[in-house]
PyMOL Python script that loads the backbone (N, CA, C, O; Angstrom):
from pymol import cmd

cmd.read_pdbstr("""\
ATOM      1  N   UNK A   1       0.843  -1.190   0.000  1.00  0.00           N
ATOM      2  CA  UNK A   1       0.000   0.000   0.000  1.00  0.00           C
ATOM      3  C   UNK A   1       0.882   1.246   0.000  1.00  0.00           C
ATOM      4  O   UNK A   1       1.815   1.360   0.795  1.00  0.00           O
ATOM      5  N   UNK A   2       0.581   2.152  -0.880  1.00  0.00           N
ATOM      6  CA  UNK A   2       1.359   3.371  -0.992  1.00  0.00           C
ATOM      7  C   UNK A   2       0.936   4.357   0.080  1.00  0.00           C
ATOM      8  O   UNK A   2      -0.256   4.527   0.333  1.00  0.00           O
ATOM      9  N   UNK A   3       1.910   5.013   0.717  1.00  0.00           N
ATOM     10  CA  UNK A   3       1.635   5.977   1.766  1.00  0.00           C
ATOM     11  C   UNK A   3       1.030   7.258   1.218  1.00  0.00           C
ATOM     12  O   UNK A   3       1.059   7.519   0.015  1.00  0.00           O
ATOM     13  N   UNK A   4       0.487   8.045   2.124  1.00  0.00           N
ATOM     14  CA  UNK A   4      -0.094   9.325   1.767  1.00  0.00           C
ATOM     15  C   UNK A   4       1.010  10.300   1.377  1.00  0.00           C
ATOM     16  O   UNK A   4       2.055  10.346   2.026  1.00  0.00           O
ATOM     17  N   UNK A   5       0.787  11.078   0.324  1.00  0.00           N
ATOM     18  CA  UNK A   5       1.770  12.061  -0.127  1.00  0.00           C
ATOM     19  C   UNK A   5       1.125  13.433  -0.194  1.00  0.00           C
ATOM     20  O   UNK A   5      -0.075  13.559  -0.435  1.00  0.00           O
ATOM     21  N   UNK A   6       1.927  14.447   0.020  1.00  0.00           N
ATOM     22  CA  UNK A   6       1.439  15.813  -0.089  1.00  0.00           C
ATOM     23  C   UNK A   6       1.747  16.326  -1.497  1.00  0.00           C
ATOM     24  O   UNK A   6       2.856  16.155  -2.004  1.00  0.00           O
ATOM     25  N   UNK A   7       0.753  16.953  -2.114  1.00  0.00           N
ATOM     26  CA  UNK A   7       0.879  17.530  -3.448  1.00  0.00           C
ATOM     27  C   UNK A   7       0.327  18.947  -3.437  1.00  0.00           C
ATOM     28  O   UNK A   7      -0.536  19.278  -2.625  1.00  0.00           O
ATOM     29  N   UNK A   8       0.829  19.783  -4.345  1.00  0.00           N
ATOM     30  CA  UNK A   8       0.220  21.091  -4.550  1.00  0.00           C
ATOM     31  C   UNK A   8      -1.091  20.877  -5.299  1.00  0.00           C
ATOM     32  O   UNK A   8      -1.168  20.052  -6.210  1.00  0.00           O
ATOM     33  N   UNK A   9      -2.099  21.609  -4.918  1.00  0.00           N
ATOM     34  CA  UNK A   9      -3.419  21.468  -5.530  1.00  0.00           C
ATOM     35  C   UNK A   9      -3.424  22.009  -6.957  1.00  0.00           C
ATOM     36  O   UNK A   9      -2.745  22.990  -7.261  1.00  0.00           O
ATOM     37  N   UNK A  10      -4.191  21.364  -7.825  1.00  0.00           N
ATOM     38  CA  UNK A  10      -4.389  21.853  -9.192  1.00  0.00           C
ATOM     39  C   UNK A  10      -5.629  22.745  -9.285  1.00  0.00           C
ATOM     40  O   UNK A  10      -5.751  23.530 -10.225  1.00  0.00           O
ATOM     41  N   UNK A  11      -6.540  22.635  -8.332  1.00  0.00           N
ATOM     42  CA  UNK A  11      -7.820  23.332  -8.463  1.00  0.00           C
ATOM     43  C   UNK A  11      -7.994  24.477  -7.469  1.00  0.00           C
ATOM     44  O   UNK A  11      -8.623  25.480  -7.806  1.00  0.00           O
ATOM     45  N   UNK A  12      -7.463  24.360  -6.271  1.00  0.00           N
ATOM     46  CA  UNK A  12      -7.628  25.392  -5.241  1.00  0.00           C
ATOM     47  C   UNK A  12      -6.315  26.156  -5.107  1.00  0.00           C
ATOM     48  O   UNK A  12      -5.537  25.922  -4.182  1.00  0.00           O
ATOM     49  N   UNK A  13      -6.084  27.064  -6.037  1.00  0.00           N
ATOM     50  CA  UNK A  13      -4.807  27.772  -6.116  1.00  0.00           C
ATOM     51  C   UNK A  13      -5.026  29.249  -5.832  1.00  0.00           C
ATOM     52  O   UNK A  13      -5.835  29.906  -6.487  1.00  0.00           O
ATOM     53  N   UNK A  14      -4.296  29.764  -4.846  1.00  0.00           N
ATOM     54  CA  UNK A  14      -4.275  31.211  -4.608  1.00  0.00           C
ATOM     55  C   UNK A  14      -2.942  31.773  -5.101  1.00  0.00           C
ATOM     56  O   UNK A  14      -2.910  32.769  -5.824  1.00  0.00           O
ATOM     57  N   UNK A  15      -1.841  31.128  -4.704  1.00  0.00           N
ATOM     58  CA  UNK A  15      -0.521  31.514  -5.214  1.00  0.00           C
ATOM     59  C   UNK A  15       0.045  30.362  -6.039  1.00  0.00           C
ATOM     60  O   UNK A  15       0.294  30.517  -7.235  1.00  0.00           O
ATOM     61  N   UNK A  16       0.251  29.206  -5.402  1.00  0.00           N
ATOM     62  CA  UNK A  16       0.785  28.056  -6.137  1.00  0.00           C
ATOM     63  C   UNK A  16       0.136  26.739  -5.716  1.00  0.00           C
ATOM     64  O   UNK A  16       0.566  25.680  -6.174  1.00  0.00           O
ATOM     65  N   UNK A  17      -0.874  26.771  -4.866  1.00  0.00           N
ATOM     66  CA  UNK A  17      -1.566  25.557  -4.448  1.00  0.00           C
ATOM     67  C   UNK A  17      -0.947  24.839  -3.263  1.00  0.00           C
ATOM     68  O   UNK A  17      -1.391  23.751  -2.897  1.00  0.00           O
ATOM     69  N   UNK A  18       0.085  25.440  -2.651  1.00  0.00           N
ATOM     70  CA  UNK A  18       0.778  24.801  -1.537  1.00  0.00           C
ATOM     71  C   UNK A  18      -0.138  24.640  -0.325  1.00  0.00           C
ATOM     72  O   UNK A  18      -0.243  23.543   0.225  1.00  0.00           O
ATOM     73  N   UNK A  19      -0.791  25.699   0.091  1.00  0.00           N
ATOM     74  CA  UNK A  19      -1.643  25.647   1.293  1.00  0.00           C
ATOM     75  C   UNK A  19      -2.803  24.670   1.107  1.00  0.00           C
ATOM     76  O   UNK A  19      -3.130  23.921   2.027  1.00  0.00           O
ATOM     77  N   UNK A  20      -3.416  24.671  -0.052  1.00  0.00           N
ATOM     78  CA  UNK A  20      -4.527  23.749  -0.307  1.00  0.00           C
ATOM     79  C   UNK A  20      -4.047  22.306  -0.316  1.00  0.00           C
ATOM     80  O   UNK A  20      -4.755  21.414   0.150  1.00  0.00           O
ATOM     81  N   UNK A  21      -2.853  22.071  -0.841  1.00  0.00           N
ATOM     82  CA  UNK A  21      -2.297  20.722  -0.846  1.00  0.00           C
ATOM     83  C   UNK A  21      -1.988  20.229   0.557  1.00  0.00           C
ATOM     84  O   UNK A  21      -2.260  19.076   0.891  1.00  0.00           O
ATOM     85  N   UNK A  22      -1.418  21.104   1.381  1.00  0.00           N
ATOM     86  CA  UNK A  22      -1.131  20.743   2.773  1.00  0.00           C
ATOM     87  C   UNK A  22      -2.429  20.515   3.528  1.00  0.00           C
ATOM     88  O   UNK A  22      -2.526  19.581   4.324  1.00  0.00           O
ATOM     89  N   UNK A  23      -3.432  21.361   3.288  1.00  0.00           N
ATOM     90  CA  UNK A  23      -4.728  21.198   3.955  1.00  0.00           C
ATOM     91  C   UNK A  23      -5.381  19.877   3.564  1.00  0.00           C
ATOM     92  O   UNK A  23      -5.960  19.197   4.411  1.00  0.00           O
ATOM     93  N   UNK A  24      -5.292  19.515   2.308  1.00  0.00           N
ATOM     94  CA  UNK A  24      -5.865  18.247   1.862  1.00  0.00           C
ATOM     95  C   UNK A  24      -5.151  17.068   2.524  1.00  0.00           C
ATOM     96  O   UNK A  24      -5.794  16.090   2.905  1.00  0.00           O
ATOM     97  N   UNK A  25      -3.842  17.153   2.661  1.00  0.00           N
ATOM     98  CA  UNK A  25      -3.055  16.098   3.296  1.00  0.00           C
ATOM     99  C   UNK A  25      -3.495  15.886   4.750  1.00  0.00           C
ATOM    100  O   UNK A  25      -3.616  14.748   5.204  1.00  0.00           O
ATOM    101  N   UNK A  26      -3.735  16.990   5.480  1.00  0.00           N
ATOM    102  CA  UNK A  26      -4.133  16.913   6.882  1.00  0.00           C
ATOM    103  C   UNK A  26      -5.656  16.923   7.074  1.00  0.00           C
ATOM    104  O   UNK A  26      -6.139  16.954   8.206  1.00  0.00           O
ATOM    105  N   UNK A  27      -6.412  16.897   5.964  1.00  0.00           N
ATOM    106  CA  UNK A  27      -7.874  16.896   5.996  1.00  0.00           C
ATOM    107  C   UNK A  27      -8.412  18.106   6.771  1.00  0.00           C
ATOM    108  O   UNK A  27      -9.226  17.973   7.685  1.00  0.00           O
ATOM    109  N   UNK A  28      -7.932  19.283   6.375  1.00  0.00           N
ATOM    110  CA  UNK A  28      -8.320  20.535   7.019  1.00  0.00           C
ATOM    111  C   UNK A  28      -8.844  21.515   5.965  1.00  0.00           C
ATOM    112  O   UNK A  28      -8.748  21.274   4.762  1.00  0.00           O
ATOM    113  N   UNK A  29      -9.392  22.609   6.448  1.00  0.00           N
ATOM    114  CA  UNK A  29      -9.837  23.690   5.571  1.00  0.00           C
ATOM    115  C   UNK A  29      -8.606  24.481   5.103  1.00  0.00           C
ATOM    116  O   UNK A  29      -7.790  24.876   5.936  1.00  0.00           O
ATOM    117  N   UNK A  30      -8.454  24.719   3.808  1.00  0.00           N
ATOM    118  CA  UNK A  30      -7.289  25.470   3.316  1.00  0.00           C
ATOM    119  C   UNK A  30      -7.177  26.877   3.917  1.00  0.00           C
ATOM    120  O   UNK A  30      -6.072  27.404   4.049  1.00  0.00           O
ATOM    121  N   UNK A  31      -8.290  27.477   4.273  1.00  0.00           N
ATOM    122  CA  UNK A  31      -8.252  28.818   4.860  1.00  0.00           C
ATOM    123  C   UNK A  31      -7.481  28.823   6.170  1.00  0.00           C
ATOM    124  O   UNK A  31      -6.767  29.783   6.460  1.00  0.00           O
ATOM    125  N   UNK A  32      -7.610  27.777   6.960  1.00  0.00           N
ATOM    126  CA  UNK A  32      -6.880  27.692   8.227  1.00  0.00           C
ATOM    127  C   UNK A  32      -5.383  27.629   7.965  1.00  0.00           C
ATOM    128  O   UNK A  32      -4.607  28.310   8.635  1.00  0.00           O
ATOM    129  N   UNK A  33      -4.975  26.825   7.003  1.00  0.00           N
ATOM    130  CA  UNK A  33      -3.556  26.724   6.657  1.00  0.00           C
ATOM    131  C   UNK A  33      -3.052  28.066   6.131  1.00  0.00           C
ATOM    132  O   UNK A  33      -1.943  28.480   6.469  1.00  0.00           O
ATOM    133  N   UNK A  34      -3.840  28.743   5.319  1.00  0.00           N
ATOM    134  CA  UNK A  34      -3.434  30.054   4.796  1.00  0.00           C
ATOM    135  C   UNK A  34      -3.274  31.073   5.915  1.00  0.00           C
ATOM    136  O   UNK A  34      -2.347  31.883   5.886  1.00  0.00           O
ATOM    137  N   UNK A  35      -4.165  31.042   6.900  1.00  0.00           N
ATOM    138  CA  UNK A  35      -4.060  31.966   8.039  1.00  0.00           C
ATOM    139  C   UNK A  35      -2.821  31.666   8.877  1.00  0.00           C
ATOM    140  O   UNK A  35      -2.131  32.588   9.312  1.00  0.00           O
ATOM    141  N   UNK A  36      -2.540  30.403   9.104  1.00  0.00           N
ATOM    142  CA  UNK A  36      -1.336  30.024   9.852  1.00  0.00           C
ATOM    143  C   UNK A  36      -0.092  30.489   9.102  1.00  0.00           C
ATOM    144  O   UNK A  36       0.845  31.011   9.706  1.00  0.00           O
ATOM    145  N   UNK A  37      -0.085  30.296   7.780  1.00  0.00           N
ATOM    146  CA  UNK A  37       1.061  30.704   6.975  1.00  0.00           C
ATOM    147  C   UNK A  37       1.217  32.228   6.998  1.00  0.00           C
ATOM    148  O   UNK A  37       2.335  32.735   7.098  1.00  0.00           O
ATOM    149  N   UNK A  38       0.111  32.953   6.906  1.00  0.00           N
ATOM    150  CA  UNK A  38       0.174  34.418   6.957  1.00  0.00           C
ATOM    151  C   UNK A  38       0.713  34.888   8.300  1.00  0.00           C
ATOM    152  O   UNK A  38       1.491  35.840   8.357  1.00  0.00           O
ATOM    153  N   UNK A  39       0.306  34.229   9.380  1.00  0.00           N
ATOM    154  CA  UNK A  39       0.818  34.583  10.712  1.00  0.00           C
ATOM    155  C   UNK A  39       2.317  34.325  10.787  1.00  0.00           C
ATOM    156  O   UNK A  39       3.056  35.118  11.372  1.00  0.00           O
ATOM    157  N   UNK A  40       2.770  33.223  10.199  1.00  0.00           N
ATOM    158  CA  UNK A  40       4.207  32.912  10.197  1.00  0.00           C
ATOM    159  C   UNK A  40       4.992  33.962   9.416  1.00  0.00           C
ATOM    160  O   UNK A  40       6.112  34.315   9.785  1.00  0.00           O
ATOM    161  N   UNK A  41       4.400  34.451   8.345  1.00  0.00           N
ATOM    162  CA  UNK A  41       5.066  35.492   7.552  1.00  0.00           C
ATOM    163  C   UNK A  41       5.119  36.800   8.320  1.00  0.00           C
ATOM    164  O   UNK A  41       6.153  37.468   8.348  1.00  0.00           O
ATOM    165  N   UNK A  42       4.004  37.169   8.944  1.00  0.00           N
ATOM    166  CA  UNK A  42       3.931  38.454   9.639  1.00  0.00           C
ATOM    167  C   UNK A  42       4.714  38.473  10.948  1.00  0.00           C
ATOM    168  O   UNK A  42       5.389  39.459  11.244  1.00  0.00           O
ATOM    169  N   UNK A  43       4.639  37.411  11.728  1.00  0.00           N
ATOM    170  CA  UNK A  43       5.228  37.430  13.056  1.00  0.00           C
ATOM    171  C   UNK A  43       6.642  36.869  13.109  1.00  0.00           C
ATOM    172  O   UNK A  43       7.474  37.384  13.856  1.00  0.00           O
ATOM    173  N   UNK A  44       6.932  35.852  12.355  1.00  0.00           N
ATOM    174  CA  UNK A  44       8.261  35.240  12.408  1.00  0.00           C
ATOM    175  C   UNK A  44       9.139  35.697  11.246  1.00  0.00           C
ATOM    176  O   UNK A  44      10.363  35.733  11.370  1.00  0.00           O
ATOM    177  N   UNK A  45       8.529  36.041  10.135  1.00  0.00           N
ATOM    178  CA  UNK A  45       9.286  36.490   8.974  1.00  0.00           C
ATOM    179  C   UNK A  45       9.886  35.371   8.148  1.00  0.00           C
ATOM    180  O   UNK A  45      10.370  35.613   7.043  1.00  0.00           O
ATOM    181  N   UNK A  46       9.864  34.152   8.660  1.00  0.00           N
ATOM    182  CA  UNK A  46      10.464  33.037   7.930  1.00  0.00           C
ATOM    183  C   UNK A  46       9.450  32.303   7.065  1.00  0.00           C
ATOM    184  O   UNK A  46       9.830  31.450   6.263  1.00  0.00           O
ATOM    185  N   UNK A  47       8.184  32.614   7.208  1.00  0.00           N
ATOM    186  CA  UNK A  47       7.138  31.930   6.456  1.00  0.00           C
ATOM    187  C   UNK A  47       7.279  32.074   4.961  1.00  0.00           C
ATOM    188  O   UNK A  47       6.948  31.146   4.223  1.00  0.00           O
ATOM    189  N   UNK A  48       7.762  33.212   4.490  1.00  0.00           N
ATOM    190  CA  UNK A  48       7.907  33.428   3.049  1.00  0.00           C
ATOM    191  C   UNK A  48       8.975  32.502   2.471  1.00  0.00           C
ATOM    192  O   UNK A  48       8.816  31.975   1.370  1.00  0.00           O
ATOM    193  N   UNK A  49      10.066  32.307   3.221  1.00  0.00           N
ATOM    194  CA  UNK A  49      11.121  31.402   2.757  1.00  0.00           C
ATOM    195  C   UNK A  49      10.632  29.958   2.754  1.00  0.00           C
ATOM    196  O   UNK A  49      10.933  29.198   1.833  1.00  0.00           O
ATOM    197  N   UNK A  50       9.881  29.583   3.780  1.00  0.00           N
ATOM    198  CA  UNK A  50       9.329  28.226   3.848  1.00  0.00           C
ATOM    199  C   UNK A  50       8.355  27.995   2.700  1.00  0.00           C
ATOM    200  O   UNK A  50       8.328  26.909   2.121  1.00  0.00           O
ATOM    201  N   UNK A  51       7.553  29.010   2.364  1.00  0.00           N
ATOM    202  CA  UNK A  51       6.595  28.876   1.261  1.00  0.00           C
ATOM    203  C   UNK A  51       7.322  28.681  -0.066  1.00  0.00           C
ATOM    204  O   UNK A  51       6.933  27.839  -0.876  1.00  0.00           O
ATOM    205  N   UNK A  52       8.369  29.453  -0.283  1.00  0.00           N
ATOM    206  CA  UNK A  52       9.139  29.334  -1.525  1.00  0.00           C
ATOM    207  C   UNK A  52       9.773  27.949  -1.627  1.00  0.00           C
ATOM    208  O   UNK A  52       9.782  27.347  -2.701  1.00  0.00           O
ATOM    209  N   UNK A  53      10.297  27.448  -0.524  1.00  0.00           N
ATOM    210  CA  UNK A  53      10.886  26.106  -0.514  1.00  0.00           C
ATOM    211  C   UNK A  53       9.815  25.062  -0.835  1.00  0.00           C
ATOM    212  O   UNK A  53      10.060  24.137  -1.609  1.00  0.00           O
ATOM    213  N   UNK A  54       8.625  25.210  -0.241  1.00  0.00           N
ATOM    214  CA  UNK A  54       7.526  24.281  -0.525  1.00  0.00           C
ATOM    215  C   UNK A  54       7.096  24.358  -1.986  1.00  0.00           C
ATOM    216  O   UNK A  54       6.786  23.336  -2.599  1.00  0.00           O
ATOM    217  N   UNK A  55       7.075  25.571  -2.548  1.00  0.00           N
ATOM    218  CA  UNK A  55       6.717  25.724  -3.958  1.00  0.00           C
ATOM    219  C   UNK A  55       7.664  24.936  -4.852  1.00  0.00           C
ATOM    220  O   UNK A  55       7.252  24.380  -5.870  1.00  0.00           O
ATOM    221  N   UNK A  56       8.933  24.891  -4.465  1.00  0.00           N
ATOM    222  CA  UNK A  56       9.945  24.207  -5.274  1.00  0.00           C
ATOM    223  C   UNK A  56       9.908  22.701  -5.050  1.00  0.00           C
ATOM    224  O   UNK A  56      10.007  21.930  -6.005  1.00  0.00           O
ATOM    225  N   UNK A  57       9.765  22.273  -3.788  1.00  0.00           N
ATOM    226  CA  UNK A  57       9.921  20.863  -3.446  1.00  0.00           C
ATOM    227  C   UNK A  57       8.659  20.010  -3.570  1.00  0.00           C
ATOM    228  O   UNK A  57       8.745  18.831  -3.914  1.00  0.00           O
ATOM    229  N   UNK A  58       7.492  20.590  -3.296  1.00  0.00           N
ATOM    230  CA  UNK A  58       6.250  19.801  -3.331  1.00  0.00           C
ATOM    231  C   UNK A  58       5.790  19.663  -4.780  1.00  0.00           C
ATOM    232  O   UNK A  58       5.618  20.665  -5.474  1.00  0.00           O
ATOM    233  N   UNK A  59       5.590  18.432  -5.239  1.00  0.00           N
ATOM    234  CA  UNK A  59       5.155  18.239  -6.634  1.00  0.00           C
ATOM    235  C   UNK A  59       3.683  18.608  -6.833  1.00  0.00           C
ATOM    236  O   UNK A  59       2.893  18.601  -5.889  1.00  0.00           O
ATOM    237  N   UNK A  60       3.340  18.927  -8.064  1.00  0.00           N
ATOM    238  CA  UNK A  60       1.955  19.232  -8.438  1.00  0.00           C
ATOM    239  C   UNK A  60       1.137  17.956  -8.370  1.00  0.00           C
ATOM    240  O   UNK A  60       1.640  16.881  -8.694  1.00  0.00           O
ATOM    241  N   UNK A  61      -0.103  18.059  -7.957  1.00  0.00           N
ATOM    242  CA  UNK A  61      -1.032  16.934  -7.885  1.00  0.00           C
ATOM    243  C   UNK A  61      -1.145  16.275  -9.262  1.00  0.00           C
ATOM    244  O   UNK A  61      -1.322  16.973 -10.260  1.00  0.00           O
ATOM    245  N   UNK A  62      -1.045  14.943  -9.335  1.00  0.00           N
ATOM    246  CA  UNK A  62      -1.155  14.285 -10.645  1.00  0.00           C
ATOM    247  C   UNK A  62      -2.554  14.451 -11.240  1.00  0.00           C
ATOM    248  O   UNK A  62      -3.548  14.517 -10.518  1.00  0.00           O
ATOM    249  N   UNK A  63      -2.608  14.514 -12.550  1.00  0.00           N
ATOM    250  CA  UNK A  63      -3.897  14.611 -13.236  1.00  0.00           C
ATOM    251  C   UNK A  63      -4.546  13.241 -13.285  1.00  0.00           C
ATOM    252  O   UNK A  63      -3.860  12.225 -13.396  1.00  0.00           O
ATOM    253  N   UNK A  64      -5.879  13.214 -13.202  1.00  0.00           N
ATOM    254  CA  UNK A  64      -6.615  11.966 -13.360  1.00  0.00           C
ATOM    255  C   UNK A  64      -6.722  11.667 -14.848  1.00  0.00           C
ATOM    256  O   UNK A  64      -6.854  12.581 -15.662  1.00  0.00           O
ATOM    257  N   UNK A  65      -6.667  10.400 -15.198  1.00  0.00           N
ATOM    258  CA  UNK A  65      -6.739  10.007 -16.607  1.00  0.00           C
ATOM    259  C   UNK A  65      -7.980   9.148 -16.836  1.00  0.00           C
ATOM    260  O   UNK A  65      -8.347   8.340 -15.984  1.00  0.00           O
ATOM    261  N   UNK A  66      -8.619   9.324 -17.982  1.00  0.00           N
ATOM    262  CA  UNK A  66      -9.737   8.454 -18.336  1.00  0.00           C
ATOM    263  C   UNK A  66      -9.204   7.338 -19.238  1.00  0.00           C
ATOM    264  O   UNK A  66      -8.000   7.263 -19.480  1.00  0.00           O
ATOM    265  N   UNK A  67     -10.064   6.495 -19.722  1.00  0.00           N
ATOM    266  CA  UNK A  67      -9.638   5.359 -20.529  1.00  0.00           C
ATOM    267  C   UNK A  67      -9.037   5.758 -21.877  1.00  0.00           C
ATOM    268  O   UNK A  67      -8.330   4.959 -22.490  1.00  0.00           O
ATOM    269  N   UNK A  68      -9.306   6.977 -22.348  1.00  0.00           N
ATOM    270  CA  UNK A  68      -8.752   7.411 -23.635  1.00  0.00           C
ATOM    271  C   UNK A  68      -7.391   8.072 -23.469  1.00  0.00           C
ATOM    272  O   UNK A  68      -6.703   8.339 -24.455  1.00  0.00           O
ATOM    273  N   UNK A  69      -6.998   8.340 -22.212  1.00  0.00           N
ATOM    274  CA  UNK A  69      -5.704   8.958 -21.965  1.00  0.00           C
ATOM    275  C   UNK A  69      -5.761  10.464 -21.849  1.00  0.00           C
ATOM    276  O   UNK A  69      -4.748  11.097 -21.550  1.00  0.00           O
ATOM    277  N   UNK A  70      -6.932  11.057 -22.081  1.00  0.00           N
ATOM    278  CA  UNK A  70      -7.021  12.505 -21.911  1.00  0.00           C
ATOM    279  C   UNK A  70      -7.261  12.812 -20.442  1.00  0.00           C
ATOM    280  O   UNK A  70      -7.907  12.034 -19.739  1.00  0.00           O
ATOM    281  N   UNK A  71      -6.744  13.941 -19.976  1.00  0.00           N
ATOM    282  CA  UNK A  71      -6.833  14.277 -18.562  1.00  0.00           C
ATOM    283  C   UNK A  71      -8.200  14.791 -18.165  1.00  0.00           C
ATOM    284  O   UNK A  71      -8.831  15.556 -18.894  1.00  0.00           O
ATOM    285  N   UNK A  72      -8.642  14.363 -17.012  1.00  0.00           N
ATOM    286  CA  UNK A  72      -9.855  14.909 -16.412  1.00  0.00           C
ATOM    287  C   UNK A  72      -9.476  16.113 -15.575  1.00  0.00           C
ATOM    288  O   UNK A  72      -8.358  16.189 -15.066  1.00  0.00           O
ATOM    289  N   UNK A  73     -10.375  17.035 -15.428  1.00  0.00           N
ATOM    290  CA  UNK A  73     -10.186  18.161 -14.524  1.00  0.00           C
ATOM    291  C   UNK A  73     -10.568  17.684 -13.120  1.00  0.00           C
ATOM    292  O   UNK A  73     -11.704  17.267 -12.894  1.00  0.00           O
ATOM    293  N   UNK A  74      -9.626  17.745 -12.181  1.00  0.00           N
ATOM    294  CA  UNK A  74      -9.854  17.260 -10.816  1.00  0.00           C
ATOM    295  C   UNK A  74     -11.010  17.966 -10.119  1.00  0.00           C
ATOM    296  O   UNK A  74     -11.617  17.396  -9.212  1.00  0.00           O
ATOM    297  N   UNK A  75     -11.324  19.177 -10.516  1.00  0.00           N
ATOM    298  CA  UNK A  75     -12.408  19.931  -9.877  1.00  0.00           C
ATOM    299  C   UNK A  75     -13.752  19.210 -10.047  1.00  0.00           C
ATOM    300  O   UNK A  75     -14.618  19.302  -9.177  1.00  0.00           O
ATOM    301  N   UNK A  76     -13.921  18.509 -11.142  1.00  0.00           N
ATOM    302  CA  UNK A  76     -15.189  17.874 -11.417  1.00  0.00           C
ATOM    303  C   UNK A  76     -15.164  16.364 -11.227  1.00  0.00           C
ATOM    304  O   UNK A  76     -16.223  15.738 -11.194  1.00  0.00           O
ATOM    305  N   UNK A  77     -13.993  15.764 -11.102  1.00  0.00           N
ATOM    306  CA  UNK A  77     -13.879  14.305 -11.007  1.00  0.00           C
ATOM    307  C   UNK A  77     -12.988  13.927  -9.856  1.00  0.00           C
ATOM    308  O   UNK A  77     -11.849  13.511 -10.069  1.00  0.00           O
ATOM    309  N   UNK A  78     -13.477  14.060  -8.635  1.00  0.00           N
ATOM    310  CA  UNK A  78     -12.700  13.671  -7.443  1.00  0.00           C
ATOM    311  C   UNK A  78     -13.014  12.271  -7.042  1.00  0.00           C
ATOM    312  O   UNK A  78     -12.459  11.770  -6.065  1.00  0.00           O
TER     313      UNK A  78
END
""", "prot")
cmd.dss("prot")
cmd.show_as("cartoon", "prot")
cmd.util.cbc("prot")
cmd.orient("prot")
């Protein structure tokens, strides 16, 4: 069995989909993750660097494929 992986979201993107991907991984509301990240940026100042690192390191969510090989839009086919 393959373990759970974190991916950047393809459908819920404000900047690069990082917060939505992390929220999906932890089964949380993306708004909560965005607020936590904003607080880290405002109060600690290191949140922006962590976000940039996540943008680089976290892969984009894979596209779903149908039987013909064309990609489905994840927004409509979860």
